[in-house]
Each structure stands twice: as C-alpha cells, then as structure tokens.
C-alpha positions in Angstrom: 34.3 104.1 81.1 33.7 102.6 77.6 31.0 100.4 78.6 28.7 103.1 79.4 30.3 105.3 76.1 30.3 102.1 73.6 30.3 104.6 70.7 33.0 106.5 72.1 34.7 103.2 72.8 34.2 101.9 69.2 35.8 105.2 68.0 39.0 105.3 70.3 39.4 101.2 68.8 39.2 102.0 65.4 41.4 105.0 65.7 43.9 103.2 67.5 43.9 100.5 65.1 44.3 103.0 62.1 47.3 104.9 63.9 49.1 101.0 64.2 48.1 100.3 60.6 49.6 103.7 59.6 53.1 103.1 61.6 53.2 99.7 60.2 52.6 100.8 56.7 55.4 103.5 57.2 57.8 101.8 59.1 57.3 98.1 57.6 57.7 96.6 60.4 54.7 95.1 62.3 56.4 95.3 65.6 56.4 99.0 65.4 53.0 98.7 64.4 52.3 96.2 67.7 54.0 98.4 69.8 51.9 101.3 68.8 48.8 99.5 69.3 49.8 98.6 72.7 51.1 101.7 73.8 47.9 103.6 72.9 46.1 100.8 74.5 47.8 101.3 77.7 47.5 105.2 77.9 43.9 104.6 77.6 43.6 101.7 79.7 41.5 103.3 82.4 39.0 103.9 79.6 38.8 100.2 78.7 38.8 98.5 81.5 36.6 98.8 84.5 37.8 100.6 87.9 36.0 99.2 91.1 35.5 101.5 93.8 35.2 100.2 97.3 34.0 102.0 100.4 34.5 101.6 103.8 33.8 103.2 107.5 37.7 103.9 107.0 38.5 104.5 103.8 38.1 104.6 100.4 39.7 102.3 98.1 40.2 102.6 94.2 41.2 99.6 92.1 42.3 100.4 88.7 43.7 97.9 85.9 47.4 98.7 86.7 47.1 99.8 90.6 45.2 100.0 93.8 44.9 103.2 96.1 43.1 104.2 98.8 43.1 107.2 100.8 42.0 107.5 104.6 38.7 109.6 105.1 39.9 111.6 107.8 43.2 112.7 105.5 41.2 113.4 102.9 39.0 116.3 101.4 36.7 116.5 98.2 37.2 118.5 95.2 34.1 118.9 93.0 34.9 119.0 89.3 31.5 119.1 88.0 32.0 116.4 85.4 31.5 112.6 85.9 34.3 112.1 88.7 34.8 113.5 92.2 38.7 114.2 92.9 39.9 113.3 96.6 43.0 115.4 97.4 45.0 114.6 100.2 45.9 116.9 103.0 49.4 118.2 102.7 49.8 116.9 98.9 48.2 119.3 96.9 50.8 119.3 94.2 51.9 115.6 94.1 49.7 113.2 91.7 50.1 110.6 94.8 48.0 112.5 96.7 45.3 112.9 94.2 42.7 110.0 93.7 39.8 110.5 91.0 36.7 108.5 91.6 35.1 108.0 88.4 31.3 107.8 89.0 30.0 107.2 85.5 27.0 109.3 83.5 23.7 109.2 83.3 20.8 109.5 86.3 22.5 107.7 89.1 25.4 110.3 89.2 24.1 113.0 91.2 23.3 110.3 93.3 26.4 108.3 93.7 28.3 112.0 94.5 25.9 112.6 97.3 26.5 109.3 98.8 30.3 109.3 98.7 30.1 113.0 100.1 27.7 111.9 102.8 29.7 108.8 103.8 32.7 111.3 104.1 31.4 113.8 106.1 29.9 110.7 108.7 33.9 109.3 108.7 35.6 112.6 108.7 
C-alpha cells in the first residue's frame, strides 16, 4: 500500500500526472487527459486506497475499495507467495480469478507475524 511506501506512492502519482499531461498535450482536449488520469488511478486503486482484512471463526473477509470478498475457512487453502501477501485459493477453482483472494500484509517487521497468525487461525478453523 502507498501509506507504507510513500516514495513509491509519490512516484506513482507523479507518473500518473505526467502521463495525463502528455495525453492532454497530444490531443489538445482536457477530457482525454482527465480520462487518462482516472483510468490510471483506477488501475492502481488497491495501491492507493486501504484494504481491510476481517478474520472470524467462519471466514476471512477482504474489503477493498471497489469490492468485498470473503471465503469460508474450510473451503480454501493457503498458497504462500513469499512476498508481502498471502494468496487464498478456493478448492475447485484453481483457474478462476473468483476463486482467488489475495490478502496484503504490508511490509516490515510485522509481516511474518501476520502470516503466521492467519495460517494458525486457518489451521484451527479448518
């Protein structure tokens, strides 16, 4: 997320504005520049806006800016990606994007602790 990586967030904003300005100059119409800016912002919305993860005994719920998704603990397995997130894959839906749920954990010293806590809860509720 941008709040944990302020330099990357600033760079993304600058590149987005530069691209929108370039389109504005190339087309001469401010509408195309604004559409370019909004399109790039929507493409990066999960980076700029926060994601909430709610854990309960029955399921995990991930609330993102444009959608809310949840999965029952007994219908998923965890796929470790080695990065800053956990990937939950719903059993029987390996090729479907609807069957995948990525949970961002952030960077820093708490990432491994967060991963272990979610994995332990998953094992207990399974």
